[in-house]
C-alpha positions in Angstrom: -31.9 -2.1 57.9 -29.6 -5.0 58.7 -27.5 -5.2 61.8 -23.8 -5.4 60.6 -22.9 -7.7 63.5 -25.6 -10.4 63.0 -23.4 -12.6 60.9 -25.6 -13.1 57.9 -23.8 -10.9 55.4 -20.5 -10.4 57.2 -17.3 -11.7 55.8 -13.7 -11.6 57.1 -11.5 -8.8 55.9 -9.7 -9.5 52.7 -12.3 -12.0 51.4 -14.0 -11.2 48.1 -17.7 -10.4 48.2 -18.3 -13.2 45.7 -18.0 -16.0 48.3 -15.7 -18.2 50.3 -12.5 -19.8 49.4 -11.5 -20.9 45.9 -10.2 -24.3 46.8 -9.7 -25.3 43.1 -6.9 -22.7 42.7 -3.8 -22.9 44.8 -2.8 -19.8 46.7 0.0 -17.8 45.3 -0.7 -18.5 41.6 -1.0 -15.5 39.4 -4.2 -15.1 37.5 -4.2 -16.4 33.9 -3.2 -13.8 31.4 -6.0 -12.3 29.3 -6.0 -13.2 25.6 -6.1 -10.5 23.0 -9.5 -9.9 21.4 -7.9 -9.8 17.9 -7.4 -13.3 16.5 -3.8 -14.2 15.8 -4.5 -15.0 12.1 -5.7 -11.4 11.6 -2.4 -10.1 13.0 -0.5 -12.4 10.7 -2.5 -11.3 7.6 -1.9 -7.7 8.4 1.9 -8.2 8.9 2.2 -10.1 5.7 0.2 -7.5 3.8 2.3 -4.6 5.1 5.5 -6.5 4.3 4.2 -7.2 0.8 3.3 -3.6 0.3 6.8 -2.5 1.2 8.4 -5.2 -1.0 6.2 -4.2 -3.9 7.1 -0.5 -3.6 10.8 -1.3 -3.3 11.0 -3.5 -6.4 8.5 -1.9 -8.8 10.1 0.5 -11.2 9.2 4.1 -10.8 8.2 6.6 -13.4 11.2 8.4 -14.7 9.5 11.7 -14.8 11.8 14.6 -15.4 11.0 17.9 -13.8 12.3 21.2 -15.1 13.5 23.7 -12.6 13.1 27.4 -12.9 14.0 30.3 -10.7 11.3 32.0 -8.5 11.5 35.2 -10.4 10.9 33.4 -13.7 7.9 31.7 -12.0 6.6 35.1 -10.9 6.9 36.4 -14.4 4.8 33.6 -15.7 2.2 34.1 -13.0 2.0 37.8 -13.9 1.6 36.9 -17.6 -1.3 34.6 -16.7 0.5 31.6 -18.0 0.0 29.5 -14.9 
């Protein structure tokens, strides 16, 4: 067991366990922001694809399907007659 006061592994309070001073970084600078793991071109392709999908759905003509409406009682009559 090591003696905590022998000076070999002791460090001043507030100093990181990795070592001494970082003289190549000035004090007070914020750490560099972390970059996203997703490449920017992937984000651009996704956004263009989504925009293209919405534009396609907006401008492509829809089926002009006509639906007939019936009352619920008429539907029940057809169900009871096994026509559904």
